[in-house]
N, C-alpha and C positions, 0 to 999 in steps of 0.2 A: 462587402463584396466587391462592391464599388470602390474601394481603394485599393483591392488589390487587383481587378482591371485598368485602374487609373497606374499604379507602382510597377508593372510588369516591365517596361523599360523608361518610365521616365518618373523620376520621384515627386511627392504630390509638393514638396517645398520648392520644386521647378514649374509647377503649374503656378503657385503665388506670382513668379518672378515673371509668365504669361501675361495674368491678367494684369498685374501692372503695367507690361509693357501696350498691350490693348489700349488702357486708358490713357495712358500718358499720348498713345497718337491719335486717340479721340478730341483730349484736350488739344493737341497742336492744331488738327482739322480744323476743330471749331475757331480757335480762334482767328486761322487764315480767312475761315467761312465768316465772322461777324465785320472782317474788314470790308468783304465784298457784299453782304446782306446790307451795309451801311450805303454804300454805293446803288443799290438795287439793281444789282446783279440776279441773272438767272439763276447761277446754282449759288445759293449763303450758307447759312449755319449746318444745315442738316446735311445737305451734299456733300459738302467736303469732308461731314465730320464722320459720316460711313465709310470714304473713300478712306480716310486714313485708317480707321478703324480695321476694314475688309482686308488693306492689304496688311495691315500687322498682322492680321489674322493670318492669311495666305502663307508669310514670307514663315511665322513659327509653324504653319504645319508643313512647308517645305523643306526647314532645317530639320525638324524634331518628328514630323508624324510617321515620318519611318524608320522611326530607328531601333524597331522591333525587326529590321531586316536584315540585319550586323549582327555577322559572330565575333568571338575572340579572334577567329582568324582571317578576318577580312569580311565586306559587304556580301551579304547574299540575297540576290533579288530572286530568289524561287526561280532559278532557270530565264532570266528576263534580260538576256544579254544585252548591254549598254545603257541597264537604265537609268536614270538621273531624275533624282528624285527636284533637283533643285528646277528643273521645267516647271513646276506649279509658280515658283516665282517669277520666272522668266515670263509665264503668259502673264501677268500681272501688266507689265508695261508692255504691251498689245493689248491686252484688253481692256484697259482704261481708255486706249481710243476711242472705241465704241461711243463712250460716256459722252468725252470731249468732243466729240463730233456732235453730240446733242446741242449743246449750248452757241455752237457757232451756225451763223442764218444769214442770209444775203437779202438785201433788200436795196433793190435797183442794184447801182453801181458801191452801193455801202456794206461793207463786211462788219459785222458784230459780234461779239463774244473772244472771240483769239487771246484777250488776256487770260479770263474765266477759264479758257479751254486749259491755255498752259499752266496754269495755277493751279487747276484739278491735277494734272499730271504728274507735277512737282509735289502733291500732297502726298500723292499715291508715292510717290519715291520717298518723303517723309514715313510714311507709315511702314514702309520695309523696313526702313534703316531702323527703326524704333521696335521696329516685331521684331528684328535680328538682335536688339541688344546695344544696339549702335548710338546709345544716349546723348551724346555729346554731338555727333553728325545729325541728329534727327532738329536735337532744340536747335543747333546753328544753322540748319536749311530753314527751319520756322522762323528764326528773327530774320532772318535774311531774305526771305519771299517776302515777308511783312513790310520790309524796308522797302525792297525794289516797288511793290503794290501803294506802299501812304507815298513816300516822298518824291519817287516817280512820275506819280500823278499831282502832286502837288508843283514840283518844277517840271516836267517834260521836257523834254530834248529833241533836237531834230524833228519828225515828221510827227513826231507824239504832243507836240505840242500844239497843234491843231486838231482841231472835233468838227465832226460834223454837224452841219444843222441845218434843219428841215426849214425851211421859209417859204409859205405862204402871204400873196398881194392879192387882193381886191380890187378894183380902179375904176374908175371912169379914164380908158385909155384914150392917150393923146401923144404925141409924138416929143412932147415936152418932159411927161413925165416917164418917158422911155429914155431918154438922155437922162434926168435926174437920177433913176434907177441905174444906171451903168456906174454915173461919177461917185453915187454912194456905195457902190459896192468896190470900187477903187479906194474910196475911202477906209472901208473896213478890210481892206488886203483881204477881199473874199475870194474863192476859189472855184467856181460854178464846176460844178461834177455831173449835174444832171438838172434839164430845166426842162419846162413843157408850159403851153401857153392855151387857155382855153375860153372861150367865149360861153357867159352865161346868159340866161333867158329874159334877165334884167338888162341887158345891154351894159353889163359890167363888163371886165376882162379880169380873170385870174391869171397870176404867174406863182407856178410853183417851180421851187429851186433845192436841191441840194448841193450847199457849197460848206466849204473849210476855210475854217475862221481859226485865229488865236485864240478867241474870245466868243460868246454870245452878244448879242445886240445886245448891249447897255440900254437901260432906259433913257438918259437923255439925251440917247444918238436917237433912238428910236422918235423922242417926241418933237426933235427938232427936224428931224427927216417928216413926221408927220405932219407938223407945222407948215412946214416948205409945200409940201405936196398935200393940198386938202380933197383931193379927188380922191383921195386912197380911202376905202369903206372898210377897208378889213385887214389886219396884218395878224399874222400869227407865227410863232416860234418853235420849234421843238427841237432841241439837244439829244443828240443820237449818240455823245460820248466819243 
């Protein structure tokens, strides 16, 4: 009886093709998710896999789920004038935006998650392509997204070449240290985005800064800086990417 219901407007063999499309979408989504997971991003394998898989399912429903509404004389939407089944697929493009917004957050003047959000949006497009049976387009887009994520992360260009570093220095403050810190920031070619100074109860001073740099502070540079400024009691660095 189940086979009779399934074959009313879509052959069972066609369902096997649908299963292949969804599996292909899940595989491509997982591949992109692996690259994001290796960089410890918020959206990893499961998120990308589910987005791509769900997008493929939506386009399949959009294309074939309303096949029984057509007749030999043309489409019949039971009196619903101007009905468009393709709207389901169209809503994936806008609906995925809510999920993408969830991985973008702002910390002070630093915004994180934009690349991951763009990758999720692209993954949804890959799912739509594979769900529609456009295998070459889906696979090509998967390889292109991976190429962009991997190669441009290793060889960044323009503003992508910089990364945000959160630096906190605790020191027995004096004028000599402030001059030394300013000089060191120039050597590191660091652009200060945000900074604050606080006095601690033990008499030390904490400098907290968010700076844009080409790279994180190297150990050699840090040791040299500490050797030249023995009044530094603590140095912490967090790379925000």
